[in-house]
LOFIPA-544224 format. One line per field, with one value per residue (C-alpha): x, y, z. Coordinates in nm, 2 decimals, padded with zeros to 4 digits. Example, Ala and Ser with C-alpha at 12.3 -4.5 7.8 and 13.67 -1.06 7.14 Angstrom:
<recs>
X [01.23;01.37]
Y [-00.45;-00.11]
Z [00.78;00.71]
</recs>
This chain:
<recs>
X [-04.12;-03.86;-03.67;-03.66;-03.51;-03.25;-03.02;-03.04;-02.94;-02.66;-02.54;-02.56;-02.35;-02.09;-02.08;-02.03;-01.76;-01.57;-01.61;-01.48;-01.18;-01.10;-01.11;-00.89;-00.64;-00.64;-00.57;-00.29;-00.13;-00.15;00.01;00.29;00.21;00.38;00.69;00.89;00.85;00.94;01.25;01.36;01.37;01.53;01.87;01.74;01.51;01.80;02.01;01.74;01.65;02.02;02.07;01.79;01.98;02.08;01.85;02.01;01.96;02.17;02.02;02.01;01.81;01.57;01.50;01.43;01.21;01.01;00.96;00.84;00.60;00.45;00.41;00.23;-00.01;-00.06;-00.14;-00.40;-00.57;-00.58;-00.71;-00.98;-01.11;-01.12;-01.28;-01.56;-01.62;-01.67;-01.82;-02.07;-02.30;-02.29;-02.39;-02.69;-02.80;-02.75;-02.94;-03.28;-03.46;-03.34;-03.55;-03.35;-03.48;-03.40;-03.17;-02.97;-02.94;-02.84;-02.58;-02.43;-02.41;-02.24;-01.98;-01.91;-01.87;-01.63;-01.42;-01.37;-01.33;-01.00;-00.72;-00.52;-00.21;-00.35;-00.49;-00.14;00.03;-00.21;-00.16;00.22;00.22;-00.01;00.12;00.46;00.62;00.53;00.25;00.00;-00.03;-00.09;-00.36;-00.55;-00.51;-00.63;-00.91;-01.07;-01.07;-01.18;-01.46;-01.62;-01.58;-01.71;-02.01;-02.10;-02.04;-02.22;-02.52;-02.56;-02.55;-02.81;-03.04;-03.00;-03.16;-03.49;-03.78;-04.03;-03.90;-03.86;-04.22;-04.35;-04.18;-04.32;-04.67;-04.63;-04.55;-04.17;-04.00;-03.73;-03.46;-03.61;-03.64;-03.28;-03.14;-03.36;-03.45;-03.20;-02.86;-02.89;-02.95;-02.66;-02.42;-02.22;-02.19;-02.09;-01.82;-01.69;-01.68;-01.49;-01.23;-01.19;-01.14;-00.88;-00.69;-00.71;-00.58;-00.27;-00.20;-00.28;-00.05;00.24;00.17;00.14;00.46;00.63;00.53;00.66;00.35;00.54;00.54;00.72;00.64;00.86;01.14;01.08;01.10;01.43;01.59;01.48;01.60;01.94;01.97;01.99;01.85;01.94;01.77;01.47;01.45;01.42;01.15;00.95;00.96;00.84;00.56;00.44;00.45;00.26;-00.01;-00.05;-00.07;-00.34;-00.54;-00.53;-00.63;-00.91;-01.04;-01.04;-01.22;-01.48;-01.54;-01.59;-01.84;-02.04;-01.99;-01.81;-01.99;-02.08;-02.22;-02.53;-02.52;-02.66;-03.02;-03.08;-03.38;-03.69;-03.66;-03.31;-03.42;-03.71;-03.65;-03.69]
Y [-03.85;-03.67;-03.99;-04.06;-03.72;-03.71;-03.98;-03.82;-03.48;-03.64;-03.83;-03.51;-03.32;-03.59;-03.60;-03.23;-03.23;-03.51;-03.34;-03.01;-03.18;-03.35;-03.02;-02.85;-03.14;-03.13;-02.76;-02.78;-03.08;-02.92;-02.60;-02.76;-02.59;-02.75;-02.79;-02.93;-02.62;-02.40;-02.61;-02.60;-02.22;-02.18;-02.08;-01.80;-01.69;-01.69;-01.48;-01.22;-01.20;-01.17;-00.91;-00.69;-00.61;-00.35;-00.12;00.15;00.48;00.72;01.07;01.06;00.73;00.85;01.16;00.95;00.72;01.02;01.15;00.81;00.78;01.12;01.03;00.71;00.93;01.16;00.87;00.73;01.06;01.15;00.80;00.82;01.15;01.03;00.70;00.89;01.11;00.80;00.56;00.79;00.85;00.48;00.40;00.64;00.48;00.13;00.17;00.00;00.26;00.55;00.39;00.49;00.35;-00.02;00.01;00.28;00.09;-00.23;-00.05;00.12;-00.21;-00.37;-00.08;-00.10;-00.48;-00.45;-00.18;-00.38;-00.72;-00.60;-00.60;-00.28;-00.45;-00.52;-00.16;-00.04;-00.24;-00.10;00.26;00.22;00.12;00.41;00.70;00.58;00.50;00.72;00.81;00.91;00.55;00.44;00.70;00.59;00.22;00.25;00.50;00.27;-00.04;00.16;00.32;-00.02;-00.10;00.24;00.20;-00.14;-00.05;00.29;00.15;-00.11;00.16;00.36;00.05;-00.02;00.30;00.31;00.30;00.49;00.85;00.77;00.64;00.94;01.18;01.00;01.02;01.40;01.42;01.42;01.33;01.06;01.33;01.49;01.16;01.07;01.41;01.46;01.11;00.86;01.04;01.20;00.86;00.69;00.98;00.87;00.50;00.61;00.83;00.54;00.31;00.58;00.61;00.23;00.24;00.50;00.26;00.00;00.26;00.31;-00.06;-00.09;00.20;00.02;-00.30;-00.14;00.04;-00.29;-00.25;00.11;00.30;00.53;00.56;00.36;00.04;00.13;00.20;-00.14;-00.31;-00.14;-00.23;-00.59;-00.63;-00.48;-00.70;-00.39;-00.57;-00.30;-00.04;-00.28;-00.31;00.07;00.07;-00.21;-00.02;00.30;00.10;-00.04;00.31;00.46;00.19;00.22;00.60;00.59;00.32;00.54;00.86;00.68;00.55;00.90;01.04;00.77;00.84;01.21;01.12;00.90;00.59;00.38;00.09;00.16;-00.11;00.01;00.02;-00.30;-00.26;-00.36;-00.58;-00.41;-00.59;-00.45;-00.09;-00.10;00.09;-00.09]
Z [01.46;01.68;01.75;01.38;01.28;01.56;01.42;01.08;01.21;01.41;01.10;00.89;01.15;01.17;00.79;00.76;01.03;00.86;00.53;00.67;00.84;00.51;00.32;00.58;00.57;00.19;00.19;00.45;00.27;-00.07;00.04;00.23;00.56;00.86;01.07;00.78;00.57;00.86;00.94;00.58;00.59;00.93;00.80;00.59;00.87;01.12;00.88;00.84;01.21;01.32;01.05;01.19;01.51;01.59;01.38;01.18;01.37;01.16;01.13;00.75;00.74;01.01;00.81;00.50;00.70;00.84;00.49;00.36;00.66;00.59;00.22;00.33;00.54;00.24;00.02;00.26;00.31;-00.05;-00.14;00.13;00.00;-00.35;-00.25;-00.06;-00.37;-00.57;-00.31;-00.13;-00.43;-00.51;-00.15;-00.17;-00.50;-00.37;-00.04;-00.07;00.16;-00.06;-00.34;-00.64;-00.97;-01.00;-01.30;-01.14;-00.81;-00.99;-01.20;-00.89;-00.71;-01.00;-01.02;-00.65;-00.67;-00.96;-00.78;-00.46;-00.63;-00.78;-00.52;-00.45;-00.57;-00.91;-00.93;-00.83;-01.10;-01.36;-01.24;-01.21;-01.57;-01.66;-01.46;-01.35;-01.02;-00.72;-00.47;-00.74;-00.85;-00.49;-00.44;-00.75;-00.66;-00.30;-00.39;-00.65;-00.43;-00.12;-00.32;-00.37;00.00;00.11;-00.11;00.04;00.40;00.39;00.20;00.47;00.74;00.55;00.52;00.89;01.02;01.20;00.95;01.16;01.09;00.73;00.70;00.90;00.66;00.36;00.51;00.54;00.17;00.18;-00.14;-00.17;-00.16;00.15;00.33;00.25;00.36;00.67;00.79;00.67;00.67;01.02;01.17;00.99;01.01;01.31;01.20;00.85;00.99;01.20;00.89;00.70;00.98;00.98;00.61;00.65;00.88;00.61;00.36;00.57;00.57;00.20;00.11;00.29;00.09;-00.25;-00.20;-00.28;-00.65;-00.67;-00.56;-00.31;00.06;00.33;00.15;-00.14;00.11;00.27;-00.07;-00.16;00.17;00.14;-00.22;-00.12;00.19;00.41;00.72;00.98;00.77;00.72;01.10;01.14;00.87;01.04;01.37;01.19;01.02;01.36;01.52;01.23;01.24;01.62;01.60;01.33;01.53;01.84;01.65;01.47;01.81;01.95;01.65;01.66;02.03;01.95;01.68;01.93;01.72;01.97;02.14;02.50;02.72;02.90;03.28;03.44;03.55;03.91;03.98;04.12;04.45;04.50;04.41;04.66;04.98;05.31]
</recs>
């Protein structure tokens, strides 16, 4: 029986591999990816790269870049606070071990899915049309998308906690609210905080991208410099973006470490015969 199944499995693996290769080839060919497309745009790329140097370091520009970077940080923080206000209740209602009524849990899951399925850029376009250009549109756009992501990630952290303390509290007569507050949330608290900090990093990057549609921050300054072919100014803005992202990444790592949510490899356990004394 084993010898009969082995050729079939081998044939199936080869069929899947050939099918996957064909799909990849179809995608690459259909999108025009390859050396030819890169060579075709070499003149424009050379002009842009040569125009980036040296970066513009005038005091007036550096002041405007600093203001735009601070506005980007403001957008990300305000958006994260708003996303937690929306997403955290959804996460609690979605988590299976919280045991919310089925219709409430399903409705919350549907709302979270809808929020995160719409990209920040589309939300930004809608809010720019609704409230006008500026950082407020960026805050609302990032907050709605991030709320859906926060709800999903945090609900998964809630569901991943140790069941033993939860079941013990239920046996002692604890209500669903009591179990959630005293047995589920304390276990998931550090990991939820880590997920929120990571989402803040994503909000920084998103606020840069949505600035291209007029939602404020350093992204809007990048879009203006690019449209006006101010490549030296663009270079300064790119350096500022890189510095901002690096600083936020480092700060987030430090905060996660302080919360005890970083991954630490356990010390290797020596075999018993090595620990034995002579």
